[in-house]
C-alpha positions in Angstrom: -66.3 34.6 -29.4 -67.0 37.9 -31.2 -67.0 37.9 -35.0 -64.1 40.4 -34.8 -61.9 38.0 -32.9 -63.0 35.0 -35.0 -61.7 36.9 -38.0 -58.6 37.9 -36.1 -57.8 34.3 -35.1 -58.4 33.2 -38.7 -55.6 35.6 -39.7 -53.2 34.6 -36.8 -50.5 32.0 -36.9 -50.1 30.0 -33.7 -46.6 31.4 -33.6 -43.8 31.6 -35.4 -41.9 28.3 -36.0 -41.0 27.6 -39.6 -38.6 26.8 -42.4 -38.5 30.2 -44.1 -36.1 33.0 -43.2 -37.8 35.9 -41.3 -37.6 39.6 -42.0 -35.5 41.9 -39.8 -37.5 43.1 -36.9 -38.1 46.8 -36.4 -35.5 48.6 -34.4 -36.2 49.5 -30.8 -37.0 53.2 -30.3 -34.5 55.4 -28.6 -36.6 55.9 -25.5 -34.6 54.3 -22.8 -31.3 54.3 -24.6 -28.5 53.0 -22.4 -30.8 51.7 -19.7 -32.9 49.7 -22.2 -29.8 48.3 -23.8 -28.4 47.2 -20.4 -31.8 45.6 -19.5 -31.9 43.6 -22.8 -28.3 42.5 -22.4 -28.9 41.2 -18.9 -32.2 39.5 -19.8 -31.3 37.8 -23.0 -28.7 35.7 -21.1 -31.6 33.7 -19.8 -33.2 33.3 -23.3 -32.6 30.2 -25.5 -33.1 29.3 -29.1 -34.9 25.9 -29.2 -34.0 23.6 -32.1 -36.6 20.8 -32.6 -36.4 17.6 -34.6 -39.6 15.8 -35.4 -40.5 12.9 -37.8 -41.6 15.5 -40.3 -38.5 17.7 -40.2 -36.9 20.5 -38.2 -38.1 23.8 -36.7 -37.1 26.4 -34.2 -38.6 28.4 -31.4 -37.6 30.2 -28.3 -37.7 29.7 -24.5 -36.4 31.1 -21.2 -34.8 29.8 -18.0 -37.0 29.9 -14.8 -34.9 27.7 -12.5 -31.1 27.8 -12.3 -31.0 23.9 -12.2 -32.2 23.8 -15.8 -35.9 24.3 -16.0 -37.0 26.2 -19.1 -40.4 27.4 -20.4 -41.6 27.4 -24.0 -44.7 26.8 -26.0 -46.6 23.5 -26.3 -46.7 23.9 -30.1 -42.9 24.5 -30.3 -42.2 21.1 -28.7 -45.2 19.1 -30.1 -43.9 16.2 -32.0 -40.3 16.6 -30.8 -38.2 13.5 -30.7 -35.1 15.5 -30.1 -34.5 19.1 -29.0 -31.7 21.4 -27.9 -31.5 24.7 -26.2 -28.9 27.2 -27.4 -27.8 30.3 -25.4 -26.4 33.6 -26.8 -22.9 32.5 -25.8 -23.2 29.5 -28.2 -23.5 27.0 -25.3 -26.0 24.2 -26.1 -27.8 21.7 -23.9 -30.1 18.8 -24.9 -33.7 19.0 -23.7 -33.8 15.8 -21.7 -37.2 15.8 -20.1 -40.8 17.2 -20.0 -42.7 17.9 -16.8 -45.8 19.6 -18.0 -47.8 20.1 -21.3 -50.8 22.4 -21.5 -52.2 22.8 -25.0 -55.0 25.2 -24.0 -52.5 27.7 -22.6 -49.7 26.7 -25.0 -47.3 26.0 -22.1 -44.5 23.4 -22.0 -42.1 23.0 -19.1 -38.7 21.4 -20.1 -35.5 20.2 -18.5 -32.0 20.8 -19.8 -28.6 19.7 -18.4 -27.2 23.1 -17.3 -26.5 24.2 -13.8 -26.2 27.6 -12.2 -28.0 29.2 -15.1 -29.3 32.8 -15.1 -33.0 33.0 -14.6 -35.8 35.4 -15.3 -38.2 36.4 -12.6 -42.0 36.7 -13.0 -43.8 40.0 -12.4 -45.9 39.9 -9.2 -48.9 41.5 -10.9 -50.5 41.6 -14.4 -49.3 44.5 -16.5 -51.5 47.5 -17.2 -52.7 48.7 -20.6 -50.1 51.1 -22.0 -47.1 49.7 -20.1 -43.9 49.3 -22.1 -42.8 45.7 -22.9 -40.0 44.0 -24.8 -40.3 40.7 -26.6 -37.1 38.6 -26.7 -36.6 35.6 -28.9 -34.7 34.0 -31.8 -36.2 34.5 -35.2 -35.0 31.9 -37.7 -31.9 33.0 -39.6 -31.1 35.7 -37.1 -29.3 35.9 -33.8 -31.2 36.8 -30.6 -33.4 39.8 -31.1 -35.5 42.3 -29.1 -38.6 44.3 -30.1 -40.3 47.0 -28.1 -44.0 47.8 -27.7 -46.8 48.4 -25.3 -49.5 46.4 -23.7 -52.6 46.9 -25.8 -55.1 45.0 -23.7 -55.7 42.1 -21.3 -57.9 39.5 -22.9 -59.8 36.5 -21.6 -59.1 33.3 -23.6 -62.6 33.1 -24.9 -62.1 36.4 -26.7 -59.4 34.9 -28.8 -60.4 31.2 -29.3 -63.0 28.9 -27.7 -60.4 26.2 -27.2 -58.0 28.4 -25.2 -57.8 28.9 -21.4 -56.2 31.4 -19.1 -55.4 35.2 -19.5 -53.7 36.6 -22.5 -51.7 39.8 -22.9 -52.2 41.7 -26.2 -49.2 43.7 -27.3 -48.1 45.7 -30.4 -44.5 44.6 -30.3 -43.4 43.0 -33.5 -43.1 39.2 -33.4 -41.3 37.2 -36.1 -40.9 33.4 -36.9 -38.8 32.0 -34.0 -40.1 34.3 -31.3 -42.6 31.7 -30.2 -42.0 30.7 -26.6 -39.8 33.7 -25.9 -40.4 36.0 -22.8 -42.2 39.3 -22.9 -40.6 41.4 -20.2 -41.4 44.8 -18.5 -39.1 47.7 -17.8 -37.9 45.9 -14.7 -36.8 42.8 -16.6 -39.7 40.7 -15.2 -41.7 38.3 -17.3 -45.2 39.4 -17.9 -46.1 36.9 -20.7 -44.7 34.4 -23.2 -45.0 35.1 -27.0 -47.5 32.8 -28.5 -49.8 34.3 -31.2 -48.8 36.7 -34.0 -51.0 38.4 -36.6 -50.6 38.0 -40.4 -52.6 38.6 -43.5 -52.6 42.4 -43.3 -53.5 42.7 -39.6 -50.6 44.4 -37.9 -49.5 44.9 -34.3 -52.0 42.6 -32.8 -50.0 39.9 -31.0 -50.6 37.8 -27.9 -48.8 36.1 -25.1 -50.0 33.8 -22.3 -49.8 35.7 -19.0 -47.2 35.3 -16.3 -50.0 34.3 -13.9 -50.8 31.2 -15.9 -47.1 30.3 -16.5 -46.2 30.6 -12.8 -49.2 28.6 -11.7 -48.2 25.8 -14.1 -44.7 25.8 -12.6 -46.0 25.7 -9.0 -48.7 23.1 -9.5 -46.3 20.6 -11.3 -43.2 21.2 -9.1 -43.5 17.7 -7.5 -43.9 15.9 -10.8 -41.1 13.8 -12.3 -39.4 14.5 -15.6 -40.4 12.2 -18.5 -38.4 11.7 -21.7 -39.4 13.2 -25.0 -40.2 9.8 -26.4 -43.1 9.4 -23.9 -44.4 13.0 -24.1 -43.8 15.3 -27.0 -42.7 12.6 -29.3 -46.2 11.1 -29.2 -47.9 14.4 -30.0 -48.9 15.5 -33.5 -48.8 19.2 -34.0 -52.6 19.6 -33.9 -52.3 23.4 -33.7 -51.0 23.6 -37.2 -53.5 23.9 -40.1 -52.9 20.5 -41.6 -53.5 20.0 -45.3 -55.8 17.2 -46.5 -54.4 13.7 -46.1 -54.2 13.2 -49.8 -52.2 16.4 -50.3 -52.7 20.1 -51.0 -52.1 19.7 -54.7 -54.7 18.0 -56.9 -52.9 16.6 -60.0 -54.4 18.0 -63.2 -54.5 16.7 -66.7 -51.4 17.8 -68.6 -52.4 19.1 -72.1 -51.0 16.9 -74.8 -50.2 20.0 -76.8 -47.7 21.0 -74.1 -46.1 17.6 -74.1 -45.8 17.8 -77.9 -44.3 21.2 -77.6 -41.7 20.0 -75.1 -40.7 17.1 -77.2 -40.4 19.3 -80.3 -38.1 21.6 -78.4 -36.1 18.5 -77.6 -35.8 17.5 -81.2 -34.9 21.0 -82.3 -32.1 21.3 -79.7 -31.0 17.7 -79.6 -27.3 18.3 -80.1 -27.2 21.2 -77.6 -29.0 19.0 -75.0 -26.6 16.2 -75.5 -23.8 18.5 -74.8 -25.6 19.7 -71.6 -26.3 16.2 -70.7 -22.6 15.3 -70.8 -21.9 18.3 -68.5 -24.6 17.2 -66.1 -23.1 13.7 -66.0 -19.7 15.2 -65.3 -21.2 17.4 -62.5 -22.7 14.3 -60.9 -19.3 12.5 -60.9 -17.7 15.6 -59.4 -20.4 15.9 -56.7 -20.0 12.2 -55.9 -16.3 12.6 -55.3 -16.9 15.7 -53.1 -19.7 14.0 -51.2 -17.5 11.0 -50.3 -15.0 13.5 -48.9 -17.7 15.3 -47.0 -18.0 15.7 -43.2 -20.9 14.0 -41.3 -21.1 17.0 -38.9 -22.4 20.4 -39.7 -20.4 23.2 -38.1 -22.2 25.8 -36.1 -21.0 28.6 -38.3 -22.8 27.2 -41.4 -25.7 25.3 -39.7 -29.0 26.9 -40.5 -30.9 24.3 -38.4 -33.2 23.5 -41.4 -31.4 21.2 -43.7 -29.7 17.8 -43.5 -27.2 18.6 -46.3 -25.2 21.8 -46.8 -22.9 22.4 -49.7 -20.5 25.3 -48.7 -18.6 27.1 -51.5 -15.5 29.1 -50.8 -15.8 32.1 -53.2 -12.1 32.9 -53.1 -10.8 29.4 -53.8 -13.9 28.1 -55.6 -13.6 24.9 -53.6 -16.7 23.2 -52.3 -17.2 21.3 -49.0 -20.2 19.1 -48.2 -21.6 18.8 -44.6 -24.1 16.2 -43.5 -26.3 15.9 -40.4 -24.9 12.5 -39.4 -23.2 9.5 -41.0 -26.5 8.0 -42.2 -27.5 11.1 -44.1 -24.1 11.1 -45.8 -24.4 7.4 -46.7 -27.9 7.9 -48.2 -26.8 10.8 -50.3 -23.7 9.0 -51.5 -25.7 6.0 -52.7 -28.4 8.3 -54.3 -25.8 10.3 -56.3 -23.8 7.3 -57.1 -26.8 5.5 -58.5 -27.9 8.6 -60.5 -24.4 9.1 -61.9 -24.3 5.5 -63.1 -27.7 5.9 -64.8 -26.5 9.0 -66.6 -23.3 7.2 -67.7 -25.4 4.3 -69.1 -27.8 6.7 -70.8 -25.0 8.5 -72.6 -23.8 5.2 -74.0 -27.4 4.3 -75.1 -27.9 7.6 -76.9 -25.0 6.9 -79.1 -26.2 3.5 -80.1 -30.0 4.1 -80.5 -32.1 5.4 -83.4 -33.2 9.0 -83.3 -36.5 8.5 -81.5 -35.1 6.1 -79.0 -32.2 8.4 -78.4 -34.5 11.4 -77.9 -36.6 9.4 -75.4 -33.6 8.5 -73.4 -32.3 12.0 -73.5 -35.6 13.5 -72.3 -35.8 11.1 -69.5 -32.6 12.5 -68.0 -32.1 16.0 -69.5 -34.5 18.1 -71.4 -35.3 21.7 -72.3 -35.2 23.6 -69.0 -38.3 24.4 -67.0 -39.5 28.0 -67.0 -41.5 28.3 -63.7 -42.8 31.7 -64.8 -44.5 30.2 -67.9 -47.9 28.8 -66.8 -49.0 25.6 -68.4 -45.6 24.9 -69.8 -43.5 21.7 -69.5 -39.7 21.7 -68.9 -36.9 19.7 -67.3 -36.2 20.5 -63.6 -32.7 19.9 -62.3 -31.0 21.5 -59.3 -34.1 21.9 -57.1 -33.3 21.5 -53.4 -35.9 19.9 -51.0 -37.0 22.2 -48.2 -39.9 20.2 -46.7 -41.8 17.1 -47.8 -45.3 16.5 -46.5 -48.3 14.3 -47.2 -47.8 11.5 -49.8 -47.0 13.7 -52.8 -46.3 17.3 -51.8 -42.8 18.8 -51.4 -41.6 22.4 -51.1 -38.4 23.0 -53.1 -36.1 25.9 -53.9 -35.3 26.3 -57.6 -33.3 29.3 -59.0 -33.9 31.0 -55.6 -37.7 30.6 -56.0 -39.8 28.5 -53.6 -42.1 26.0 -55.4 -44.5 23.3 -54.3 -44.2 20.2 -56.3 -46.5 17.2 -56.8 -44.3 14.1 -57.1 -44.9 10.4 -57.4 -43.9 9.9 -53.7 -42.3 11.9 -50.9 -40.8 8.7 -49.3 -37.1 9.2 -48.6 -37.0 12.9 -49.3 -35.2 15.0 -46.7 -34.2 18.7 -46.3 -31.1 19.7 -48.4 -31.4 16.8 -50.8 -31.6 17.5 -54.5 -34.9 16.5 -56.0 -34.5 13.8 -58.6 -34.4 15.6 -62.0 -37.3 15.1 -64.4 -39.9 16.7 -66.5 -42.5 18.9 -64.7 -45.6 20.8 -65.7 -46.2 24.4 -64.4 -49.8 23.9 -63.1 -50.5 27.4 -61.6 -50.5 28.4 -57.9 -51.7 27.1 -54.6 -52.1 28.6 -51.2 -50.2 26.7 -48.5 -51.8 27.3 -45.1 -49.5 26.9 -42.0 -49.3 28.5 -38.6 -45.5 28.6 -39.3 -45.6 31.1 -42.2 -49.2 32.1 -42.6 -50.9 31.6 -45.9 -48.5 31.7 -48.8 -49.2 31.4 -52.5 -46.6 29.3 -54.3 -46.1 28.2 -57.9 -47.2 24.6 -58.4 -45.3 22.2 -60.5 -46.4 18.7 -61.3 -44.2 15.8 -62.2 -44.8 14.5 -65.7 -44.9 10.6 -65.8 -42.0 9.2 -67.7 -44.4 7.0 -69.5 -46.2 10.0 -70.9 -43.0 11.2 -72.5 -42.2 7.7 -73.8 -45.7 7.4 -75.3 -45.5 10.7 -77.1 -41.9 10.1 -78.5 -42.1 6.4 -79.4 -45.8 6.2 -80.2 -46.4 3.5 -77.6 -49.5 3.5 -75.5 -48.7 3.8 -71.9 -51.2 1.5 -70.3 -51.4 -1.5 -68.0 -52.9 -4.9 -68.8 -55.4 -4.9 -65.9 -54.9 -8.3 -64.2 -54.5 -10.0 -67.6 -52.5 -10.1 -70.8 -48.8 -9.9 -71.3 -48.0 -6.6 -69.5 -46.0 -5.6 -72.6 -46.8 -3.9 -75.8 -45.0 -4.5 -79.0 -43.3 -1.4 -80.5 -44.8 -2.1 -83.9 -48.2 -3.2 -82.8 -49.9 0.2 -83.0 -51.4 -0.1 -79.6 -52.6 -3.7 -79.9 -51.5 -6.2 -77.2 -48.5 -8.3 -78.2 -48.9 -12.1 -78.4 -47.9 -13.8 -75.2 -45.2 -15.8 -76.9 -43.6 -12.7 -78.4 -39.8 -12.6 -77.7 -39.1 -9.5 -79.7 -36.1 -7.6 -78.4 -38.0 -4.4 -79.2 -40.9 -5.2 -77.0 -41.5 -2.3 -74.6 -42.6 -2.4 -70.9 -44.9 0.6 -71.6 -44.7 1.8 -68.0 -44.1 -1.6 -66.4 -40.4 -1.9 -66.9 -39.0 1.6 -66.6 -38.5 2.3 -62.9 -35.1 2.9 -61.2 -33.2 0.2 -59.6 -34.3 -1.0 -56.1 -32.4 -0.1 -53.0 -31.8 -2.1 -49.8 -35.1 -1.0 -48.3 -37.0 -2.4 -51.3 -35.2 -5.7 -50.9 -36.2 -5.9 -47.3 -39.8 -5.4 -48.2 -39.7 -8.2 -50.8 -39.4 -5.7 -53.6 -36.8 -6.4 -56.3 -36.0 -5.2 -59.8 -37.4 -7.3 -62.6 -36.1 -7.1 -66.1 -37.7 -7.9 -69.5 -36.0 -10.3 -71.8 -34.1 -7.5 -73.7 -32.6 -6.3 -70.4 -33.4 -2.7 -71.3 -36.5 -2.2 -69.2 -37.1 -2.8 -65.6 -39.7 -2.5 -62.8 -39.6 -2.6 -59.0 -42.2 -5.1 -57.8 -42.9 -7.9 -55.4 -43.9 -11.4 -56.5 -47.4 -12.3 -55.4 -48.0 -15.6 -57.2 -46.9 -17.7 -60.2 -48.1 -20.5 -62.4 -46.8 -22.3 -65.5 -47.4 -19.4 -67.8 -47.2 -16.1 -65.9 -46.3 -14.3 -62.7 -48.4 -11.8 -60.8 -46.5 -8.8 -59.5 -47.4 -5.8 -57.4 -45.7 -2.6 -58.3 -44.5 0.0 -55.8 -47.5 2.1 -56.6 -49.8 -0.8 -55.5 -51.0 -1.8 -59.0 -51.1 -5.5 -59.7 -50.0 -6.8 -63.1 -49.5 -10.1 -64.8 -46.5 -10.8 -67.0 -45.9 -13.9 -69.1 -42.8 -16.0 -68.3 -41.7 -15.6 -71.9 -41.1 -11.9 -71.3 -38.9 -12.2 -68.3 -35.1 -12.3 -68.1 -33.2 -15.5 -67.4 -32.2 -14.1 -64.0 -35.9 -13.6 -63.1 -36.8 -17.1 -64.2 -34.1 -18.5 -62.0 -35.4 -16.4 -59.1 -38.9 -17.7 -59.6 -37.8 -21.3 -59.6 -36.2 -20.8 -56.2 
């Protein structure tokens, strides 16, 4: 491969499926006027928007009908990983994609089956196009309806000129391609398919886009015509999207040390505005109660007119009546969100009661755990409280892209387990750690502001003066509030003993119980931890926390309910 094309491919995205809204494509020139409009109107009746569901989320692409009995063509990378997919036509009719006949990664071709009959088809051109011929790219960019862009054939390329791992012949065009065009047809002035949109340029390289040729697509259809259709679970569902630039397994974001001075500044802001924050905390608690009521009345089906195909939860607000309606992608999503918000609302209610009965430092610690000075994402190296952030996409073990105040952010969190699109990220303190470049074939390379979750124990340590450490495989697992960092005696039964990071996790859910995880409480009943019992003896128990750390806790520091559990 030439150095030019190596650089070109480095700046290409293997088309065009993603979670961000695309820009409006350039209008088609006036050249053919009515004839061109008629051609597009006829041709787009055979074009589909493909909505894909994978284990990692949802995405969209395009495709087109080649056989009236329901055979459609799209890209390999559009369907890779698909456990469920649907094809939507411009007239709003939809069909499930029920089978796969052929997958060719090197040419980026996938042959699919839908349930429609007597469908309009597109014909293939009998010859390869010539350089300079007019072409139109049809497809469905995300967030928009079916679109068309006009251009010319720039060149006919051999696969090796583009990438060593590709095969076949590729048509280079200058027609604009946007996220969602991937898998859509590129047609000539006769309405015949000359190629399928596959590669689009980014990073400042404009008007250099590619499609796999009609010769390669038609050959794939002919050579596999006698093959049987196989379900997605046996084909695309077993594929990982290897064409995507995947981040490192341990995550894109590397957690950094949060300066103690920033933590101290955040806490001082909390002290200075304590009364104001309490008032805001009450309002937040009331909002959660209101949300919970609305969620319970929500609908487990997302209507087509509000469905963006990207999120599992949509909250629709009627501007005129100021009423809100919640929609969920299925009963299970509604049930999970109901339980999450119900649990959070209960925590907020209990916290408000505690604030009124605690001393100043304890009240400040409780308040900052649930509601603190707001996060300013434009202030680098600052700490603030994040609430109202909506999950767009969770990936790896710790990385999640969220929308906060209409700004996309990438956050480092304790765990991405259980996060799904449309859900509100659990509120908490975050540190603005700078920016990170997120590489993806879906959106190109994008620089996003990075925020990093502040461990709750760090806030507790700074407010209460308690060291946030673990007794590594020995000791009590607790630290006495008045011990100045020294380990408390194993026989200590002080009501003021603190879990110092051990007994401060949220309540367990059904999934935790199924894994043997349960919520353990200290003798005071004020601190808890989710852990599984590993072993016990006459003086202590050995527990494994959700983060994998193993601790030992004296029996004298456990609640009566936990002691009864151990005896069973």
